[in-house]
C-alpha positions in Angstrom: 94.1 103.2 -125.9 97.8 103.0 -126.8 100.3 104.3 -124.2 102.7 105.4 -126.9 102.2 107.0 -130.4 102.4 104.6 -133.4 106.0 105.6 -134.5 107.3 105.0 -131.0 105.5 101.6 -130.8 107.0 100.7 -134.2 110.5 101.4 -132.9 109.9 99.4 -129.8 108.7 96.4 -131.8 111.7 96.6 -134.1 114.2 96.9 -131.2 112.5 94.0 -129.4 113.4 91.7 -132.3 117.1 92.2 -131.5 118.7 89.3 -129.6 118.9 89.9 -125.9 116.2 92.6 -125.9 112.8 92.0 -124.6 109.9 94.4 -124.7 110.9 96.2 -121.5 114.5 96.7 -122.6 113.3 97.8 -126.1 111.0 100.3 -124.5 113.8 101.7 -122.3 116.1 102.0 -125.3 113.4 103.7 -127.5 112.6 106.2 -124.8 116.4 106.9 -124.4 116.7 107.5 -128.1 113.7 109.8 -128.1 115.4 112.0 -125.5 118.7 112.2 -127.4 119.6 115.1 -129.7 118.2 114.7 -133.2 121.7 114.7 -134.8 122.8 111.8 -132.6 119.7 109.7 -133.6 120.2 110.6 -137.2 123.9 109.5 -137.0 122.7 106.1 -135.6 120.2 105.7 -138.3 122.7 106.6 -141.0 125.3 104.2 -139.6 122.8 101.4 -139.7 121.9 102.2 -143.3 125.5 102.5 -144.3 126.3 99.2 -142.6 123.6 97.4 -144.6 124.8 99.0 -147.8 128.6 98.6 -147.5 129.4 95.6 -145.2 129.8 92.2 -147.0 131.8 89.1 -146.6 135.5 89.0 -147.5 136.0 86.9 -150.6 138.9 85.1 -149.1 138.1 84.4 -145.4 134.4 85.3 -145.1 134.9 87.8 -142.3 132.9 91.0 -142.5 134.5 93.6 -144.8 133.7 96.9 -146.4 135.9 95.9 -149.4 136.5 92.8 -151.5 139.1 91.6 -149.0 139.1 92.4 -145.3 141.8 94.3 -143.5 143.3 91.1 -142.1 143.6 89.4 -145.5 145.1 92.6 -147.0 147.7 92.9 -144.2 151.2 92.0 -145.6 152.5 91.4 -142.1 150.3 88.4 -141.6 151.6 84.9 -142.0 149.6 83.4 -144.9 150.7 79.9 -144.1 148.6 79.6 -141.0 144.8 79.9 -141.0 142.6 79.9 -137.9 139.2 78.3 -138.4 136.5 80.2 -136.4 132.7 79.8 -136.0 131.8 83.4 -136.7 133.2 87.0 -137.0 132.6 87.5 -133.2 135.0 84.6 -132.4 137.5 86.1 -134.9 137.2 89.5 -133.1 137.9 87.8 -129.7 141.0 86.2 -131.0 142.2 89.4 -132.7 141.7 91.3 -129.4 144.3 89.0 -127.8 146.9 90.4 -130.2 148.7 87.1 -130.3 147.6 85.4 -133.5 149.3 86.8 -136.6 148.0 84.4 -139.3 144.9 84.5 -141.4 141.4 83.3 -140.7 138.6 81.3 -142.2 135.1 82.0 -140.9 132.6 79.1 -141.1 129.5 81.1 -140.2 128.1 78.3 -138.0 128.9 74.9 -136.6 127.7 71.4 -137.5 124.3 70.7 -135.9 122.3 68.0 -137.6 119.4 68.6 -135.1 119.1 72.1 -136.5 119.6 71.0 -140.1 123.2 72.4 -140.3 125.5 70.0 -142.1 128.8 70.5 -144.0 127.0 72.1 -147.0 125.6 74.9 -144.8 129.1 76.0 -143.7 131.9 77.6 -145.6 133.8 74.3 -145.8 133.9 74.0 -149.6 135.6 77.4 -149.7 138.0 76.2 -147.0 139.0 73.2 -149.0 139.5 75.3 -152.1 141.8 77.6 -150.2 143.8 74.7 -149.0 144.3 73.6 -152.6 145.0 77.1 -153.9 147.1 78.6 -151.2 150.4 77.5 -149.6 148.9 76.8 -146.1 151.1 74.8 -143.7 148.9 74.8 -140.5 145.2 74.9 -139.8 144.3 76.0 -136.3 140.9 74.9 -135.1 139.6 77.6 -132.8 136.1 76.3 -132.1 134.2 76.5 -128.8 134.3 73.4 -126.7 130.5 72.9 -127.0 128.8 69.8 -128.4 128.5 71.5 -131.9 132.0 72.9 -131.7 133.5 69.5 -130.8 131.5 67.8 -133.6 132.7 70.4 -136.1 136.3 70.1 -134.9 136.2 66.3 -135.2 134.7 66.4 -138.6 137.4 68.9 -139.8 140.2 67.0 -138.2 139.1 63.9 -140.2 138.6 65.6 -143.5 141.8 67.7 -143.3 143.9 64.6 -143.1 143.6 64.5 -146.9 145.5 67.8 -147.1 149.3 68.2 -146.4 148.7 70.6 -143.4 149.5 70.4 -139.7 146.2 70.4 -137.8 146.3 72.1 -134.4 143.6 73.0 -131.8 143.3 75.8 -129.2 144.3 74.6 -125.8 141.5 74.2 -123.3 141.6 73.9 -119.6 141.0 75.5 -116.3 140.4 79.3 -116.7 142.3 81.8 -114.6 140.6 82.5 -111.2 138.5 79.3 -111.3 138.5 77.0 -108.3 139.7 73.6 -109.6 137.1 71.9 -107.4 134.3 73.3 -109.5 135.7 72.4 -112.9 133.7 69.9 -115.0 135.2 66.6 -116.2 135.7 67.7 -119.8 137.5 70.9 -118.7 139.8 68.9 -116.3 140.4 66.2 -119.0 141.5 68.9 -121.5 143.6 70.7 -118.9 145.5 67.4 -118.1 145.9 66.5 -121.7 147.2 69.9 -122.6 149.6 70.2 -119.7 153.1 71.6 -120.5 156.3 72.0 -118.6 157.1 75.2 -116.8 
């Protein structure tokens, strides 16, 4: 005998497919939604439906957008001569939250990972190279995570981008604020020492 009616079980199964949600978390969330006012749940359902219908990739940088070009690419206050290469829209969002970077972006939608079958053709690299030919770009900032896949992608891009007349830069890496230096790994310390600057 089922503990929950079929429509509730179906919702639990659908929620459990989401990353970071197991069956227990999905059950808690489904029961929470069941107790919310109908208008609130309908608004959630409508926002999901509208997201699927309207959100697409920006034709220039491949960030998420509700229009042909995203808000960042349409912003005339941005410096079009600097583009920041990021792995995905979440990384772009993190950089935007800092409020410091005022250039444009290019979203790869992944990182090189031969073990997972992700090579240069699976990323938005061809589109990046076309942008570099078409637009007046002076600097390419590689803002990729210092993981094995991130390092491999950054190395590959640094090599290929040498064929273009652009300055190639990389986000500084080092010891994070509040971290005890005794617990930093070798790569973090190496990056921190290489990226040191005068005070």
